[in-house]
C-alpha positions as CSV (number, residue, x, y, z in Angstrom):
1,M,-18.6,33.4,26.8
2,L,-18.7,33.7,30.6
3,M,-21.1,36.3,32.1
4,S,-21.1,37.7,35.5
5,P,-24.1,38.0,37.9
6,D,-24.3,41.7,37.1
7,S,-25.0,41.0,33.4
8,E,-28.5,40.8,31.8
9,L,-28.4,37.1,32.5
10,T,-29.1,37.8,36.1
11,H,-31.8,40.4,35.9
12,G,-35.4,39.4,35.3
13,A,-37.1,37.9,32.3
14,S,-35.2,40.0,29.8
15,G,-32.4,37.5,29.8
16,P,-32.0,34.7,27.2
17,E,-34.6,32.0,27.1
18,K,-34.0,28.7,28.9
19,P,-33.1,25.6,26.9
20,E,-36.0,23.7,25.3
21,G,-37.4,21.2,27.8
22,A,-35.4,22.5,30.8
23,A,-37.0,21.7,34.1
24,D,-38.1,24.6,36.3
25,L,-36.5,25.0,39.7
26,S,-39.2,24.5,42.4
27,R,-39.8,27.0,45.1
28,D,-38.6,24.5,47.8
29,E,-35.4,23.8,45.8
30,L,-34.8,27.5,45.4
31,E,-35.3,28.2,49.1
32,K,-32.9,25.4,50.0
33,I,-30.2,26.9,47.8
34,Q,-30.8,30.4,49.0
35,N,-30.7,29.3,52.6
36,A,-27.3,27.7,51.9
37,L,-26.1,30.5,49.7
38,P,-28.0,33.7,50.7
39,D,-25.9,36.1,48.7
40,L,-26.9,34.6,45.3
41,D,-29.3,36.3,43.0
42,E,-32.5,34.4,42.4
43,E,-32.4,34.7,38.6
44,A,-28.7,33.7,38.5
45,V,-29.6,30.6,40.5
46,R,-32.5,29.7,38.2
47,R,-30.3,30.2,35.1
48,A,-27.5,28.1,36.5
49,H,-30.0,25.3,37.2
50,E,-31.6,25.5,33.7
51,L,-28.2,25.1,32.1
52,S,-27.1,22.2,34.2
53,L,-29.2,19.8,36.3
54,G,-32.5,21.3,35.0
55,A,-31.6,20.9,31.3
56,P,-33.3,18.0,29.4
57,G,-31.5,14.7,29.5
58,T,-30.0,15.0,33.0
59,G,-30.1,11.7,34.8
60,A,-30.6,9.6,31.6
61,N,-29.5,6.0,32.1
62,S,-28.5,5.5,28.5
63,P,-28.6,7.3,25.1
64,L,-31.8,5.4,24.4
65,S,-33.5,7.0,27.4
66,M,-32.3,10.5,26.5
67,P,-35.3,12.7,25.6
68,R,-35.5,14.3,22.2
69,A,-34.8,17.8,23.7
70,G,-31.7,16.4,25.4
71,W,-30.5,14.9,22.0
72,K,-31.2,18.3,20.4
73,L,-29.0,20.0,23.0
74,V,-26.3,17.4,22.6
75,L,-26.2,17.8,18.8
76,K,-26.0,21.6,19.1
77,Q,-22.9,21.1,21.3
78,V,-21.4,18.6,18.9
79,V,-21.8,21.0,15.9
80,S,-20.4,23.9,18.0
81,E,-17.4,21.9,19.1
82,V,-16.7,20.2,15.8
83,G,-17.0,23.6,14.0
84,S,-14.3,25.2,16.2
85,S,-10.9,26.0,14.9
86,Q,-9.4,23.8,17.7
87,T,-10.9,20.7,16.3
88,S,-9.6,21.5,12.8
89,L,-6.1,22.1,14.2
90,S,-6.3,18.8,16.1
91,A,-7.4,16.9,13.0
92,A,-4.7,18.6,10.9
93,G,-2.0,17.6,13.4
94,C,-3.2,14.0,13.5
95,A,-3.3,13.9,9.7
96,F,0.3,15.1,9.5
97,Y,1.6,12.6,12.0
98,A,-0.5,9.8,10.4
99,T,1.1,10.5,7.0
100,L,4.6,10.4,8.5
101,S,3.7,7.1,10.3
102,L,2.1,5.5,7.3
103,F,5.1,3.6,5.9
104,P,6.5,2.6,9.3
105,A,3.0,1.2,10.1
106,I,2.9,-0.7,6.8
107,S,6.3,-2.1,7.5
108,T,5.2,-3.2,10.9
109,L,2.0,-4.8,9.5
110,I,3.9,-6.7,6.9
111,S,6.5,-7.9,9.3
112,V,4.0,-9.2,11.9
113,Y,1.7,-10.7,9.3
114,G,4.6,-12.5,7.6
115,L,5.4,-14.3,10.9
116,A,2.3,-16.5,10.7
117,F,0.7,-16.1,7.3
118,D,1.6,-16.2,3.6
119,L,2.6,-12.7,2.5
120,Q,1.4,-13.4,-1.0
121,T,-2.2,-13.2,0.3
122,V,-1.9,-9.6,1.4
123,E,-2.1,-7.8,-2.0
124,P,-5.4,-9.3,-3.2
125,Q,-7.1,-8.0,0.0
126,L,-6.1,-4.4,-0.9
127,E,-9.0,-4.3,-3.4
128,V,-11.3,-3.5,-0.5
129,L,-9.5,-0.2,-0.2
130,R,-9.6,0.8,-3.8
131,H,-12.9,2.6,-3.6
132,L,-12.1,4.2,-0.2
133,L,-8.8,5.8,-1.2
134,P,-8.0,8.2,-4.1
135,N,-6.3,6.4,-6.9
136,A,-2.9,8.1,-6.4
137,A,-2.9,7.2,-2.7
138,Y,-4.0,3.6,-3.4
139,E,-1.2,3.2,-5.9
140,L,1.4,4.6,-3.5
141,I,0.4,2.4,-0.7
142,G,0.0,-0.6,-3.0
143,G,3.4,-0.1,-4.4
144,R,5.0,0.0,-1.0
145,I,3.2,-3.2,0.1
146,H,4.3,-4.9,-3.2
147,T,7.9,-4.0,-2.5
148,L,7.8,-5.4,1.0
149,V,6.0,-8.6,0.0
150,A,8.5,-9.2,-2.8
151,Q,11.4,-9.3,-0.4
152,P,12.7,-12.7,0.7
153,H,11.1,-13.9,3.8
154,S,14.4,-14.2,5.6
155,S,15.0,-10.4,5.3
156,L,11.8,-9.8,7.2
157,T,12.9,-11.9,10.2
158,I,16.7,-11.4,10.6
159,G,16.5,-8.0,12.1
160,L,12.8,-8.3,13.1
161,I,13.0,-7.2,16.7
162,F,15.1,-4.1,16.0
163,S,13.2,-3.1,12.8
164,L,9.8,-3.8,14.4
165,T,10.6,-1.7,17.4
166,V,11.8,1.2,15.3
167,A,8.8,1.0,13.0
168,L,6.4,0.6,15.9
169,W,7.9,3.7,17.6
170,S,7.6,5.7,14.4
171,A,4.0,4.6,13.8
172,S,3.0,5.5,17.4
173,A,3.5,9.2,16.6
174,S,0.1,9.3,15.0
175,T,-1.4,7.4,17.9
176,K,-0.1,10.0,20.4
177,S,-1.6,12.8,18.4
178,V,-4.9,11.0,18.4
179,L,-4.7,10.5,22.2
180,S,-4.2,14.3,22.7
181,A,-7.1,15.1,20.3
182,L,-9.5,12.8,22.1
183,N,-8.5,14.4,25.4
184,M,-9.7,17.7,23.9
185,A,-12.9,16.2,22.6
186,Y,-13.8,14.7,26.0
187,N,-12.7,17.9,27.8
188,A,-10.1,15.9,29.7
189,T,-6.8,17.0,31.1
190,E,-3.8,14.9,30.4
191,S,-2.4,13.7,33.8
192,R,-0.6,10.5,32.8
193,S,3.1,10.4,33.3
194,F,5.4,10.5,30.2
195,L,6.2,6.8,30.4
196,R,2.5,5.8,30.9
197,F,1.4,8.0,27.9
198,Q,4.1,6.5,25.7
199,A,3.2,3.0,26.8
200,M,-0.5,3.7,26.0
201,A,0.4,5.0,22.5
202,L,2.7,2.0,21.8
203,S,0.2,-0.6,23.1
204,M,-2.6,0.9,21.0
205,T,-0.5,1.0,17.9
206,L,0.5,-2.6,18.4
207,M,-3.1,-3.6,19.0
208,A,-4.1,-1.9,15.8
209,V,-1.4,-3.8,13.9
210,V,-2.3,-7.1,15.4
211,G,-6.0,-6.4,14.7
212,A,-5.3,-5.5,11.1
213,C,-3.3,-8.8,10.7
214,L,-6.1,-10.9,12.1
215,T,-8.6,-9.1,9.9
216,L,-6.5,-9.7,6.8
217,A,-6.1,-13.4,7.8
218,L,-9.9,-13.7,8.1
219,M,-10.4,-12.0,4.8
220,V,-8.0,-14.5,3.2
221,A,-9.6,-17.5,5.0
222,A,-13.2,-16.6,4.3
223,P,-13.5,-17.8,0.7
224,A,-11.9,-21.2,1.6
225,L,-14.2,-21.6,4.6
226,V,-17.3,-20.8,2.5
227,D,-16.2,-23.2,-0.2
228,Y,-14.9,-26.1,1.8
229,L,-16.8,-26.1,5.1
230,P,-20.1,-27.6,3.7
231,K,-18.0,-30.4,2.0
232,Y,-16.0,-31.0,5.1
233,L,-19.2,-31.3,7.2
234,G,-20.8,-33.5,4.6
235,F,-23.7,-31.2,4.2
236,Q,-25.4,-31.2,0.8
237,P,-28.5,-28.9,0.7
238,P,-31.5,-30.4,-1.2
239,P,-32.8,-28.8,-4.4
240,P,-33.6,-26.0,-5.0
241,F,-31.4,-24.8,-2.0
242,D,-28.3,-26.2,-3.6
243,L,-28.6,-23.6,-6.4
244,L,-29.1,-20.9,-3.8
245,V,-25.9,-22.0,-2.1
246,S,-24.0,-22.3,-5.3
247,Y,-24.9,-18.8,-6.5
248,G,-25.0,-17.2,-3.1
249,A,-21.6,-18.3,-1.9
250,P,-19.7,-16.0,-4.3
251,V,-21.8,-13.1,-3.1
252,V,-21.1,-13.9,0.5
253,V,-17.4,-14.0,-0.2
254,R,-17.5,-10.6,-1.9
255,L,-19.3,-9.2,1.1
256,V,-17.0,-10.7,3.7
257,A,-14.0,-8.4,3.1
258,P,-15.9,-5.0,3.5
259,V,-17.9,-6.4,6.5
260,L,-14.7,-7.5,8.2
261,M,-13.1,-4.1,7.5
262,L,-16.1,-2.3,9.0
263,L,-16.0,-4.5,12.1
264,F,-12.3,-3.7,12.5
265,V,-12.8,0.0,12.2
266,F,-15.8,-0.1,14.6
267,M,-13.8,-2.1,17.2
268,A,-10.7,0.1,16.9
269,V,-12.8,3.3,17.3
270,S,-14.7,1.9,20.2
271,L,-11.5,1.0,22.0
272,L,-10.1,4.4,21.3
273,Y,-13.1,6.1,22.8
274,R,-13.1,4.0,25.9
275,F,-9.4,3.8,26.8
276,A,-7.5,6.6,25.0
277,P,-8.8,9.7,26.9
278,C,-7.2,10.5,30.3
279,R,-10.3,9.8,32.4
280,T,-12.3,7.0,34.0
281,P,-13.4,4.6,31.2
282,A,-17.1,5.1,30.3
283,Q,-19.6,2.3,30.2
284,W,-20.0,0.7,26.7
285,R,-23.5,2.1,26.3
286,W,-22.1,5.6,26.2
287,I,-19.4,4.5,23.7
288,L,-21.5,2.8,21.1
289,P,-23.4,5.8,19.6
290,G,-20.2,7.6,18.6
291,S,-18.6,4.4,17.4
292,V,-21.5,3.6,15.1
293,V,-21.8,7.1,13.8
294,A,-18.0,7.5,13.2
295,T,-17.8,4.1,11.4
296,M,-20.6,4.9,9.0
297,L,-19.5,8.5,8.4
298,W,-15.9,7.2,7.8
299,V,-17.2,4.9,5.0
300,I,-19.4,7.6,3.5
301,T,-16.8,10.4,3.6
302,S,-14.0,8.0,2.3
303,L,-16.2,7.0,-0.7
304,G,-17.2,10.6,-1.2
305,F,-13.6,11.9,-1.0
306,S,-12.3,9.2,-3.4
307,W,-15.0,10.1,-5.9
308,Y,-14.4,13.8,-5.6
309,V,-10.6,13.4,-6.1
310,G,-11.2,11.0,-9.1
311,H,-13.7,13.4,-10.8
312,F,-12.8,17.0,-9.8
313,A,-9.7,17.5,-7.7
314,S,-6.4,16.8,-9.4
315,Y,-3.7,16.6,-6.7
316,G,-1.2,15.5,-9.3
317,A,-1.6,18.6,-11.4
318,T,-1.3,20.9,-8.3
319,Y,1.4,19.1,-6.3
320,G,3.2,17.2,-9.0
321,P,5.1,14.2,-7.5
322,L,3.7,15.0,-4.1
323,G,0.1,14.6,-5.3
324,A,-0.3,11.1,-3.8
325,V,1.1,12.3,-0.4
326,A,-1.2,15.3,-0.4
327,A,-4.2,13.0,-1.2
328,I,-3.3,10.7,1.7
329,M,-2.8,13.5,4.1
330,M,-6.2,15.0,3.2
331,W,-7.9,11.5,3.6
332,F,-6.3,11.2,7.0
333,F,-7.6,14.7,7.9
334,V,-11.2,13.7,6.9
335,S,-10.9,10.4,8.7
336,T,-9.6,12.1,11.9
337,Y,-12.4,14.7,11.8
338,V,-14.9,11.9,11.7
339,V,-13.4,10.1,14.7
340,L,-13.4,13.4,16.6
341,F,-17.1,13.9,15.6
342,G,-17.9,10.6,17.2
343,A,-15.9,11.4,20.3
344,E,-17.7,14.8,20.7
345,L,-21.1,13.0,20.3
346,N,-20.2,10.5,23.1
347,A,-18.8,13.3,25.3
348,G,-22.0,15.4,24.8
349,L,-24.2,12.5,25.7
350,E,-22.2,11.8,28.9
351,E,-22.1,15.4,29.9
352,R,-25.8,15.8,29.3
353,A,-26.7,12.8,31.5
354,K,-24.5,14.2,34.3
355,G,-26.2,17.6,34.1
356,E,-23.1,19.5,33.0
357,Q,-23.4,22.9,31.3
358,P,-23.6,22.6,27.5
359,R,-20.5,23.8,25.6
360,I,-22.3,25.7,22.9
361,T,-20.8,28.7,21.2
362,G,-23.2,31.7,21.6
363,L,-25.1,30.2,24.5
364,P,-24.8,32.6,27.4
365,Q,-23.4,30.8,30.4
366,P,-24.0,31.6,34.1
367,D,-21.2,32.9,36.2
368,P,-18.9,29.9,36.9
369,I,-18.9,30.7,40.7
370,V,-22.7,30.8,40.8
371,A,-22.9,27.5,38.8
372,A,-20.4,25.8,41.0
373,A,-22.2,27.0,44.1
374,V,-25.6,25.8,42.8
375,S,-24.1,22.4,41.9
376,R,-22.8,22.0,45.4
377,A,-26.0,23.0,47.0
378,E,-27.9,20.5,44.8
379,G,-25.6,17.7,45.9
380,T,-23.6,17.2,42.7
381,P,-19.8,16.8,42.6
């Protein structure tokens, strides 16, 4: 809520307390601002400084150098923004478009994968998703993939260019909704032209499909590499290390699939945070915190949601034949919410380092005219 200089915020010590760790405005700095802007009230100037450049964390070179008080302010902003109805509406919109885009995306994935790899190797790799998706959703997706894989290879390539273009365009609808949601999270205004926005959505969708194909290929190749690479190199570990290799290789193979999937999700989220919002791309050190948090939260929430649906919620009993679709849409909603959480974390860290005013519900804000004037007087853009 914005407050004017005539409010209690601008009169004496009865106003709200300054943020924890906020730096005091020195007398010299205050006099400099008042000389440039003589009409501003002293308390209004101090409050504007405490909520911007004087707040903890301003000027931090990286998230690691952010003081604890700065992190506390950032987390308050993240909770405030993620808890807003706007974030819920954005996540719901993304979930809706993602559900509509699911089958076109699967068709695109199978078509591209079938150009270079054996389609029969796709289905075994689905096991890594069994624990992350509700059973009904897993069966629906698995059934669609089984149908596509069972088709003759020629039917996947005759009309490949046309069908791939249509499928890619349909799948990009969810990407466009994610781009808009990330603009909101980063407090950015969309200024890209229609064609540039569409091209960004299509390119990101295609990159996701190609990345998923490469991840699947690595998941397929990993067992063979672990089994045959030592023999090909002529390396035979001496006892007792040979037993360690013999028993450890199957464990490594079982861990490869989930690790590769995590790396794919981490890289996809990182690229989204860096290039999707309509703004100057941030440096990677400001991208990684949200990417790590979003990836880990996605795994935890997916496992938790799958367990909840399997033990408590019965979408089939409530929605009948649409139960699997409802479960998929709800999973997309949770996943999008997690991605937006990571984006809000990154945005909060960047804004705090720049000395911008925290976007925290219930925190009284100085008059925007006063805040802008103080920023200009202190030499900030």
